[in-house]
N, C-alpha and C positions, 0 to 999 in steps of 0.2 A: 304437392304444392297447390294452394287454392289457385283459381281461376284470376283472381284479382291480383296474384302477387307473379303471376305470368304476365297479364298486362303490365303490369308497371315496369319489369324486369324487358318485356319488348318493347315499351317505351324507351326506357332508358339506352337500351340499345340502339332505337334510333336516332335519340339525339346524341349521343358519343359520336357514332358512326355517319354524322350527317357530312362531316369532311367539310373541305372549303369550295361547299356546294350550298344553290338558294334551295329552300326548303318551300312547301307551300304550304301551311300550315292545316289545310283542310284536306289534301290528299298528297301526300308525300310519294306518293307511287306513281301520281302522273306521268306521261313522258310531255314535258312541254316542246312544242314548236312554235317556231317564228310565226308571225303574223304581221304582214306589210301592209301599207295603207298608202296609197300615192294622195288623196285627197282630205285626209283629216288633219295635215302638218307634224301627224306623228315622224319618226325615223324610220328611213328604209332599213329594212333588216336583210335585205338580198344580198349573198354571199357569193363569192367564188364557188366554182366548181373543182378548183384543184386544190385538195388538199394538202396541208402542211403536217410535216412528221412530226409528231411528237412522242414523248414517253408514254406506248401503250394505245394509243389510239390515232388516228387521224380527225384532224380540225379541216373545216373551213375556213376563211379568213375574212376578213371586214378593216376598213381603215376609218376607227373613230374620230373625228373631228370634236375639239373640246373649244367649246367659245363662252367669250365671257358674255354679260348682261346687254352689251353693244353691239354683237355681233363680230367681236374680232376673236381672231382664230388665236388660241394660246398656246395648244399642243395637239399633235399628231400621233394617236397609237396603232402602228399596228395590232391587231387581234385577232386570237383565236377564237371560235365561236362556240360556246357549248350552248346548244339548241333541245338537246335530246336529255331524259335524267340521267342515262349514264354517266355523260359528259358532264354533267354539272355537277353529279356525285363526285367524281373524280376532280374535276376542277383542276389547280395548278398543283395539287398535289404530288404527281408523277414528275414535276418539271425541278430543276435544282434552283435555278435563278431566272430572272428576266434581266432585260435592260432596258434603260430608259428608253422608252418610245415603245414596249411592247406591253401586251397585256392578254387577259383572257375577256371576253365578251358573253355574258350569261343572258340569256334571250328566252323570255316566256311568253305565254300566250295571252295574259292581259297583267294589268298594274294590279299588285295587290300587296299585303306585307309581307315582308321578307325576313329571314334570317339563314345567317351565314355564319360558322365556323372554321377555324385554322386547322385542319385535321391534318396529320401527317404532312405538315408543311416545313422547308427547308429553310423559307426567307419570311420575312414578312412585305405586309401589304396595305395599301391604300384600296377601299373598296368603297366604290363609287355607284349611290343609286341613284338611277334614272327613272321618273315617272315616264308614262306613255308617250305623252307632248314632248319628252326630251330634255323634260328638266330636272337639272341635278336636286333631288330632296335631302340628301345625307351623304357625308363623308366621314368614314371611318378609317382610324391608322391601328393597323392591327398587327402588333408584335407576334413571333414566334410563340406557341404556346409550348410547356411540357406536359408531360399524360397527365390525366386526369380532367376535373373538369374544363370544361373550355368555355370560353368567353361565346356570347352570341351576339354577334351583329346584325341589327336590324334597321329597316327600312322601309319605305314604301317604293315598290318599284316594278316598274316591267323589264326594265334592265341592268344590270350590274356590270361595273366594267373593274376588273382588278389589274392594277397596276403596282411597281416595285412602290414600297412605304417611303412617303416622302417626294413621292412624282408633283401630287398635288399641289404640295406647297411650293417645290421649287418652280412650279408652272403657272401660280396664282389662280389654280381654277378653285372655285369656292362653292358652295349651296346655293344656288337660284341660276347658276352658269348652265349651260346648254353643252348637249352634241349631237353632232350630225354623224350618221352612218352611212358609208360611203361603199361602193363597191369598188373591189381593188384590181 
């Protein structure tokens, strides 16, 4: 097999195996970690030290408050924090369902173009892409997909919040609204 064919096969495997996790296009094997700033107005990513048990892994948690453009609280989400590459790769694929008000917050080192897929997911999601300043840039409504080609859901983000599909519609969350991440 030629080296070109091997490279194409490896790229295809990476794309198909991306799962419900953000992948940085330039360095998919990087291990993202949270970075907090108290001075620049960006949301805090400080999380609790008591992990929440989920299938296969332990996650810290954070409370994510969703606010409209006027600062009015629209919803609150108790989120598992995916701030390492293994947690981001697995995402919610080991979870059977989420209740309203539950989700997963993906935290990356910096703002960049992100791509998520619905690999091995048992339930549909809303994917909320959020920039470094806490402003929602994109919302995708992602149904469960069958095996084969997976839809890539893209957006510019430092944070991505996944919640049950329809939650953003039910709570009135829209592009341009903001999030605030609180300690739990």
